[in-house]
Structures are given as structure tokens and as C-alpha cells.
N, C-alpha and C positions, 0 to 999 in steps of 0.2 A: 344103901338100898339103890337099885337101879330101876328107873322108870321103864315102862314098855317101849319108850322111844330110845332107850339106851343111855340117857343122861343119869349121872349120879345124883341122888336126891337124899339130903340129910333128913334125919328124924327130928322134926320140930317137937318141942315140948308141948305145943298146943295141938299137935296132930295135923292130919291131912284133911283138907276139904276137897271133895270130888265135885267138880262142876260139869254137869251135863249140858252141852251147848255153851261152854264158857268162852267161846271166841267171838261172840256177837257184841253188840253195843253195851248191854248191861254186863255181860260176862267179863269183858276185858276190864271194865272199871271195877267190878267186884273182885276179880282176881288180883288186881294191883293193890287194892285196899287190904285184902286178906293177907297178902304177903308182907305189907307194911306192918301189920299187926303181929306177925310172927308165925303165921300158918304156912305149911306146905300146901301147894295147890296142884291138883291133877285135873286136867281138862279132858273130858271125854268128847271126842270129835271124830268126824269121818276121816280126817287126815292124820296120819301118825306124825310124831315129832317129839322133841324134848319136852318133858313134863306133860306129855299127852298120852292117852291110850285111846284106841279105837273102840267102837261099840262091840265089835267082835271080840276084842281082847277083854272087855268088861264081861261079856257073856261067858267066855271060856275060862278066864282066870279069876273073876270076881273083883271085889274092891281091894285096893291096896291096903297093906298093913297100916295100922295106926290111923285109920280113917275115923275122924271124929264127927264129920258132918257130910251130908250129901245134898246138893242143890240142883234142881232141875230148871234149866232156862231155855231148853231147846225150842225152836219153832221157826218154820219158814215165814218170811216177811209177808204178811197178808196183803199189805198195801204196796207191794212191788209194782210200780207203774209199767214195768216192762213185761209183766206177765198177765195174760188174759185169764178171766175167771172161768176156766174150763173144768170139766170133771176131773181131769188128771191133776190140775193145780190144786183143786179143792182137796183131793186125796192126799197130796203132799202136805198141805197145810194141816190136815187132820193127823196124819201119821207122824209128822215131825214133832208134834206135841204129845199125843197120846201114847204112841209106841215107845218113844224115847223115855218118857216118864215111867212107863210100865217096866222098861228094862232096868232102870235105876232101882225101882221098888223091888223087882225080882232079885237084883244083886244084893240088896239089903237083907231080904228074907234068907238068902243063901249064905250070908256071911257068918262065919263061926263066932266072930266078935262083932257085935252090932255097933254102928255109929250111934252117937247120942241123939242126933236130930236129922230129919229129912225135911227140907224146905222146897216147895215147888211153886213156880209162878203160875198164875192163871190170869184172867182178864175181867175188867168191869163189863165186858160184853155179856157176862152172865146175867146181868140185869136188863130188863126190857127197856128200850129207849122210851123216854117220857118227858114232857114239859112240865109235869106237875108232881110226879112221884118223887119221894126222897128215900134213898137206899142206904141201909147200914148192913153190916155183916150178917145180921139175922133175917134180912128181907128175902122173900121168895124170889125165885128166878130159875133160869136154867133150861127153859123150853120154848122161848118165844121165836127163835129163828136159828139159822145155822150156827152163828157165833155162840149163842146161849147153849145150844146142845153140845157144841165142841167144848166149851168151858166145863160143862157138867161131866163129860167123859174124861176130860183132862184131870179134873180134880179127883174123880173116882180112881183113876190110875195111880194117884199119889197116896191113896189111903192104904195104910199097912195093917191096921187093926192089931198092932203089936205094942203092948204097954211098955216094952223096953226101949222103944224108939219114939221120941217126941216128934210130932208132925205138924207142920204149919203150911198154910197156903196163902200166897200173896196175890190178891186180885188187883193187878196193876192197871192204872190209868195210862194215858199217853205220857211216855217218858220224854222229858225235854232236856236236851243237852246239845252243846254247840257241835260236838264231833260225831253225831250219829242221830238216828231216828228222824223224827218229823222236822226238827229245827234245821238239820243239814239240808233238807229239801226246800225249806221255806226261806232260808237265809238270804239267798241271792235276790229273789223277787221282792222281798221286803226291803232289802238294802237299796235296791234300785227304785224304790218308791211305788211299786206296783202290787204290793201285797194288800190283803184285806180279809174279811171274814169269808167263810164258806157257806154258800146258800144264804139263808135269812140271817144267820149269825145268832139267832135266838137260842139255838140248841145248847144244852149244857156241855161243858168241855172238861171232863174229869182228867186232871193232869198231875204230874209229880216231877220234880227235878231229878236228874240222874244221880246226884249225890245223895238225895234222900231215899230213893229206891234202893240204892246200894247200902245205905245206912240201915234201912229197914230189914234187909236180908241179914246183915251182920247182927242186928238187934235180935232177930229171931234165932240165929245160930247160938248166940251167947247168953240169952236170957232164958233160964229154965222155966219161967212162968208163961212163956209164949207158946201157944199151940192153937190149932184151929185156924179159922179164916181171918185174915187181916186185909182190909181195903187199902191198897197201896196207892193212895191219892193224897194230894195236899189238902190241908184243912180249909183253904179258901175256895169256895165254889164260884166259878166264873162261867160266863157264856163264851161261845166261840168268838163273838164280836168283841167282848172284853179282853180276851186273850190277844186278838189281833191288834187292838188299840194299845195294849201294854207293850207288845213286841215293837210296834211302830214307834212308840214314845222312847223306848230304850235305845233305838237306833237313830232317833231324831229324824224319823221319816213318817210321812202320812201312811195310813192303813185304810184307804177308802175304796180300793178296787175289789169288789167281791168276786168270788169264783162261783158262777151260777150252779145251782144244784143240777140242772140238766146236763151241764158239761161234766160234772163229777160222775153222774150216772152213765153217761156215754163212755167215759174213759175207764171206769172201774167196774161197771155192772151194778145191778140193783143191790145185791147182797153187800158188797164192799162199800158202795156209796152210802148205804144206810148208816154205817159206822161213822161217816164223816158229816152227813147232813142232819143226823139225829144224835141225841146224846142222853146222858143220865146224870141226875144229881146224886152223886155218891159221896158219903161222908166217912172219914177214917175214925169211926168211934173207938174201935178196939186199940189201934196204935196209941191214941191219945189217952185212953184209960190205963194202958200199960206203961205209960210214961215215956213213949218215944218222943224225942225232940227233933223238930224239923230245922234244917239249916235255911230252907227257903219256903216258908209257910204261905207266902203271898206271891201272886203272879208278877208284880212289879219287881221284887227283889230277884226273882228267878230270871226274868228277861234282862235286867241290868247286868247279870253275870254273863249272859250270852253276848251282850253288846260289848262288854269289857274285853272279850276274847276275839273280837272281830278281826284284829290284825295279828293275832298270835298264831304260831305254827301249830300243827296237829300235835296233840300230846302223845309222847312215846309211851304207850302202855306196854 
């Protein structure tokens, strides 16, 4: 079989997993783990290449043969410090999530042979920030602000209403890993001893290690009992101050220099700043009920893993 990029692709007995947005932080890690397990992986991306197809190729040619699972991970980085919160950037944030997920859902509907499962990422931004509320997968949300409304539309785009295709949605917290995401931006200031909490530090910090969010996606792909919403967060609930302290301890550095909330609002704008200076107490009730096992269930073990990698070269995904 030839991929749209021209490379020869063997037919794995486990089938092909199509990753929409598979070239990002989570996608590269998930792709590597899926290949280790014996799956073929096809990444849907804006750029053509080996083992890749473009969104236009997906729309025109449909899913590859032998597709067993489809995963939606696309999304413009909301907290890109180099981008101002303009109407155009907001539209990119929205379209990169909703439209790409809808394109994958449309490809599934059009496929003559359906994949077994469709798994889409969403965010804990679905839940309204609060210092007192506790959220499980059954909790209401989805309309408090821009991010909540975005998550609602994002999840709606992933709903197939097709009994032949199992569907799961992972509402992810902040994904922590040495080679991407938030830790990549925080590592140097913390290593230099000038890191600390954001704002008051009292806000909840729903988090998950990169290995566990990847594991949760694989769990959803392979476990026929998994469907519906899963909160993609670690079982230990911590505040932003507790996260900063744990990260500092792992690096043998103090974590006493706060980032003022006013500076965050000035740099990111009110909407994005709210994601950083406010938080949600989110519990992974359904992953635990379904038997998912975390490699890093507590913040100290997760941060020790980052510290252990501080002199290591970037992993070749």
C-alpha cells in the first residue's frame, strides 16, 4: 500500500490509526507508542510527506484502507506567547479544533468500512473555573466563557451518532512533559531559580503527564468498554503553588518568585490569562472506574521524571 506521501506502507494486523494533528506534542508521542505496539500510523497534516496525508487528501480520498481507529488532536496553541489575542487568532484557535475534528467525523461517515473507534481530545476548559466546585465527567459546563463554548462545539463536532463506531472524548488537563508543552517553557526559569507560582497560586492546576495522556488515548482505542467523556487529568489534585513547589524540589531549586496576575493579563489578554490565573478541581472518575493505571499519579513523581531528563538530548520521535 502506498501512502499519499508516496511511501510504501505495510498492512499491520492491528490496522491503521489515523491521527488528525499528529505532529504536535501529544501526537508525536502517541504516534511513536502506537508504532511500538504494532499499528500503522497515518498523520493528517497541512504538510504532505511520508506516512502523512493532507486534509485535502482526506476530504477527496477518504480514510486509508484498514483504518481501525481515528484520533483527533488538532489545535492551534492557545497560549502561544508570540501571538496576540486578536479576532483572527481566536478564529484560528476555533477552526483548528472544530473544523478539523468535523473533517475527521465526515470521513468516518463516508467510509465504506467504518473504523472501530473515534477518539477526540477536548479540554478541562469545558468546566467553569472555581475555587470550590469539584468536577467529574457528569458535571455541567460548556458555556461559561470562550474556552467553554469552544470545548462544547469541539465535542459536538466529534459526535457521530453511529452505533457502529465507538466514540470517546478526552477532556485533557495541562499536559506535562520535558520536550513540549508548558514544561518546555518553564524549565529554564525554574532551573535558574526564578520560577514560582502564577498569580496567587491558590488556583487548581488540573494536570497529566505526557505518558499518561498517551496511555489514556491507547486505552480508549483498545478497550471496547470505553466510550463517552473521560477527564484526562491525574488523580492527585494540586494547586498551581503546589505544582511550582514540586517542580522546584525536583530540580533542587527554590520556587518562590511568583508571576503576577497583572503581568499575565498584560501579556496574554483577559481570556487567555483566565486559563492561567484561575483553575478547576477536575477528577478522573471514569478512567479510574474503567481500570486505567497511571504511571505518574502524583505531581512529585511526574516532576522527578522531568528533572531526570534535564541533561538528556531531545527524544527522537
